[in-house]
NUKEFI-785604 format. One record per residue (C-alpha): x negated, y, z; residue in one letter. Coordinates in steps of 0.001 Angstrom, whole numbers, padded with zeros to 6 digits, always signed. Layout:
NUKEFI-785604
XYZA...
END
This chain:
NUKEFI-785604
-097208-047507+032641M-094941-050368+032562F-095519-053751+033107D-095367-055239+029825L-094338-058754+031669T-091764-057221+033735E-090032-055078+031100D-086677-056201+031588W-086749-055334+035693K-086074-051809+033899N-082531-052524+032960A-081902-055826+035200G-080594-059526+034797F-077037-060443+033646G-075345-063679+032661I-072918-063726+029609Y-070616-067004+029816V-068745-067426+026029H-065304-068497+025812W-065207-069360+022192P-061337-070070+021482F-058323-067759+020314C-054879-068486+020127A-055495-066825+016920A-057900-065530+014449K-057686-061877+014268C-058003-060930+010337P-061072-058076+011142Y-062814-060361+013860C-066585-061707+013013D-066909-063247+016439F-067885-066506+017096N-064000-067501+017913S-061964-070696+017034H-058342-071817+017214V-057577-075196+018737R-054542-076855+019815D-055470-077681+023171S-058637-077209+025412V-060494-079930+027756D-060931-076535+030601Q-062487-079331+032839K-064623-080801+030275R-065777-077076+029364W-066185-075904+032709A-068603-079015+033458D-070704-077910+030559A-071047-074563+030958L-072364-075212+034513C-074516-077717+033678R-075808-074981+031097E-076062-072379+034023L-078168-075115+035933E-080896-075595+033126N-081207-071679+032802E-081490-071261+036468H-084544-073502+036123A-085978-071234+034154R-084966-067886+035708T-085011-068478+039544P-085134-066424+042353N-083303-063584+041073R-080625-061219+041450L-077583-061151+039256V-076658-058076+038437N-073819-058809+035950T-071523-061389+035095I-069472-061071+031721F-067018-063535+030402F-066876-062772+026572G-065062-064423+023768G-063199-065532+022135G-060291-064661+024930T-061454-065909+027892P-058237-065025+029608S-057224-068218+028156L-059204-069871+030648M-057706-071109+033650S-058447-069170+037066P-059770-072014+038395D-062161-072792+035593T-063380-068877+035992V-064171-069599+039521R-065994-072837+038994Q-068302-070856+036908I-068498-067849+039260I-069085-070303+042189D-072004-072313+040121K-073580-068984+039320I-073403-067972+043334S-074664-071232+044152N-077683-070828+042180L-078928-067283+041753W-078287-064565+044036Q-074864-062683+043926V-073592-059862+046128D-070666-057643+046308M-072341-054865+043937N-072278-057629+041204T-070010-056475+038098E-068000-059708+037045I-065800-058942+033782N-063949-060633+032297L-062280-059596+028259E-058351-060123+028217A-055980-060233+026049N-052481-058308+026911P-050258-060861+026174T-047397-061628+028832S-048264-065273+029323V-052016-063954+029828E-051239-061040+032156A-049815-063999+034570T-053263-064773+035059K-054721-061538+036063F-054196-062292+040117A-055695-065824+039774G-058989-063944+037989F-059374-061390+040761A-059158-064150+043467Q-061927-065846+041488A-064164-063185+042034G-063958-061311+038702V-063898-057596+039517N-063658-055514+036403R-061180-056708+033200L-061593-055286+029927S-058505-055595+027706M-058546-055634+024130G-055214-053374+023397V-056515-052170+019747Q-053416-050192+019259A-050792-048642+020950L-047863-049281+018157N-046184-052505+016870D-046632-051851+013109A-050779-051697+013405D-050929-054585+015833L-048944-056842+013438R-051682-055557+010630R-054481-056256+013221L-053052-059878+013720G-052945-059066+017384R-050238-061546+019321M-048864-058773+021712H-046836-055625+021371S-047339-052332+022733A-044912-052779+025448A-046623-055765+026397E-049979-053877+026390A-048734-051317+028451R-047380-053542+031048A-050154-055717+031165A-052405-052688+031961F-050180-051667+034583D-050463-055469+035938I-054041-054993+035805A-054545-051978+037952K-053158-053732+041069K-055765-056225+040632Y-058672-054782+039462F-059935-051173+040387T-062091-051198+037335R-060179-051581+033942V-061192-050838+030557S-059389-051239+027357F-060538-051173+023448D-059023-049462+020435L-059781-049493+017061I-059389-046324+015018Y-059826-045387+011375A-057006-048282+010420R-054746-048299+007710Q-052734-045207+006792D-053867-043675+010193Q-054394-040274+010065D-055774-037342+012150Q-052837-036464+013918N-051461-040184+014519S-054705-041338+016269W-054799-038001+018120H-051656-038867+019645S-052307-042446+020609E-055634-041079+021920L-053594-038620+024262R-051367-042122+025572E-054530-043990+025878A-056223-041132+028161A-052831-041137+030471E-053195-044635+030724M-057238-045100+031452A-058778-045400+034624V-062431-044766+034157D-063304-046529+030961H-062220-046608+027249L-064168-048009+024329S-062898-046647+021005L-064433-048655+017971Y-063944-047485+014275Q-062727-050482+011900L-065821-051883+010422T-064981-054555+007362I-066942-057577+008076E-067908-060158+005621P-066551-063597+006119N-063084-062345+007393T-059507-062024+006063R-060165-058378+006025F-063682-058454+004203G-061577-061185+001690E-058896-058604+001088L-061455-055608+000872Y-063310-057433-001658D-060443-057938-003886R-059053-054427-003507G-056175-055338-001888K-057118-053597+001721L-055082-050433+000898R-054686-047295+003188G-058130-047235+004564L-059017-043773+005505P-061909-042212+003451S-065546-041780+005324D-064983-038286+005552D-061777-038741+007435A-063235-041411+009665S-065962-039043+010497A-063625-036565+011419D-061705-039082+013843M-065188-039787+015182Y-065451-036144+015980A-062492-035584+017525R-062768-038751+019692T-065916-037243+021098Q-064378-033684+021819D-061095-035071+023217Y-063122-037671+025564C-065395-034833+026930N-062744-032566+027809A-060880-035510+029485L-064444-036035+031720G-065316-039553+029767M-068216-039060+027556P-069645-041430+024929A-072313-042989+027123Y-073036-045547+024326E-071825-044817+020717V-068262-046383+021017S-067831-046499+024932N-066532-043407+027142H-066681-043379+031052A-065971-041224+033687A-069681-040842+035266P-070357-044173+037265G-067951-046289+035789S-070006-047519+032546E-069774-051320+031868S-072933-052061+033707R-073115-055564+031740H-073091-053864+028390N-076199-051353+029871L-078372-054500+030350I-078123-055082+026762Y-078688-051623+025542W-081209-051096+028293R-082799-054345+027129Y-083034-056032+030138G-082604-060333+030633D-079630-061901+030291Y-078689-065495+029994V-076314-066520+027404G-074137-069982+027782V-071520-071400+025534G-071198-072014+022293A-072883-069744+019859G-074151-067555+022764A-077226-065639+022484H-079669-064955+025750G-083296-062903+026022R-084898-064330+029225I-088710-063827+030216T-090552-066868+031150V-094205-067388+032227D-094597-063921+031219R-093182-064295+027952Q-089729-062892+026169R-087960-066060+024778I-084344-065450+022613A-082374-068585+023212T-079353-069748+020848H-076535-072441+020820S-074648-073919+018095P-071598-072063+017274E-069239-074700+016780N-067526-075613+020023P-067505-079308+019613E-071214-079781+018425K-071743-077419+021193W-069870-079662+024044L-071084-083077+022328S-074849-081636+022932L-074390-080427+026469V-072921-083778+027159E-075084-086231+025666Q-078266-084394+025943N-077804-082304+028968G-078312-078819+027128T-077129-077747+023788A-079736-074315+024143L-082764-073871+022406Y-085087-071382+022035D-084842-069770+018613A-088185-067873+019082E-090580-066228+021381R-090455-062084+020892V-093614-060753+020407E-093847-057439+022048P-093952-055200+019106E-090399-057078+018225D-089415-056337+021591Q-090399-052612+021006A-087860-052453+017785S-085051-054355+019536E-085545-051663+022144Y-085338-048827+020213L-082214-049741+018232M-080397-050650+021340M-081451-047667+023683S-080684-045021+020839L-077400-045779+020885R-077104-044660+024730L-076894-041026+025231S-079583-041154+027561E-081542-042425+024630G-085195-044376+024181T-087964-043722+026813N-090729-043179+024480I-093438-044808+027032T-091660-047504+027678R-091262-048078+023861Y-095119-047442+023538Q-095989-049989+025948S-094442-052765+024379L-095519-051261+020799N-098780-050425+021596G-098110-046684+020197S-095093-044567+020163P-092714-043710+016782P-094375-041851+014130R-094472-038392+014905D-093725-037654+011193S-090318-039584+011632A-089324-037954+014774I-089796-034636+013626K-088047-035095+010370N-085265-036314+012506N-085030-033611+014896V-085325-031195+012109D-082373-032796+010445L-080634-032137+013729G-080294-036316+013919L-082421-036565+017023L-083246-034251+019925K-086788-035070+022030R-086283-033869+025738E-089121-034763+027523K-090706-038219+027398N-086719-039404+025805R-085758-039867+022151L-081789-038657+022078I-079390-039236+018933A-077345-036612+018674T-073629-036642+017956N-074300-036174+014322S-077316-038627+014440G-075350-041160+016070R-072822-041295+013110M-076050-042188+010678V-077690-044416+013428L-078814-047021+011053N-081133-044637+008420A-082880-042788+011515I-083885-046534+012927L-084966-047105+009200R-086828-043918+009585D-088410-044434+012727L-089723-048523+012382L-090911-047758+008730A
END
């Protein structure tokens, strides 16, 4: 049986550092990102380090499996800022040569010049937000780099990092099967060991969301066409030897994003920075943490009060079970039923499992529930059924 109070050890311990600034706001993005004319990097580095000290006091004596700089656009940070934060984490917790240290980057020519500095600071994995490999679609997506810059930045990244991933968005405006397959082939030729391939989602409170509500976002593929693109993506990446280990993420065996696996396997993670979330186990109780989203408010609170983090809630075991199920079913390895039962007090309903197995949406392999390829396309419906 699983030890409920040590459940996080099934997935590990990571640290997430949120850099909330971008050079421009992309029209599809609903992340906590903000555009500012200038940022005082020293003030921000000092404040992030202060928050790390606060969280270390609650999670001492742990091995850090992963560090992730996300955003926003972390490649707008200076390498010195990144180094200061990595050094602080190394001084507080145990960090070793196996710790994955990932930084998200945009492939503009200016940011690519920092790649060597990031590597020297300790970053050992780079995630690049390429999003499209043609200039017309990059402009539609509000990106500030060209396709040529993206290819050049990728070549630079491979010089300094043995692990490089990049993101692409599909089901874009006026995109058809043939154009996506062509782009996918080029991505495969560029890829090192990991690809994140996301279907365009129209989120509320974004520019695309506003245009969509007004009927002005034209040329989006139909649901059936998008589903066909998803299916073709799975087939192509499987043949390439980079199967989907998660709904939107593909990797050669052993090259999965270890930090994201902590989320999907429901481990513990410290979250620092404006709008950052965390899940940490303190005194045998799991706690959800959060920070204000406004960067200036966050910085002011840290400098005046010593912290901007607050405990949003204690996460009760049955809620932990629901969160674990929602995250783990996204993975090709699926959900450990015994672990779910240890948290929830009972397993998922047999009738719900049978119904989804009969529909070809789930499969049961020994002690695991796994979503099929068809099931991954309707995962929210499956979860509603299992959690009812």
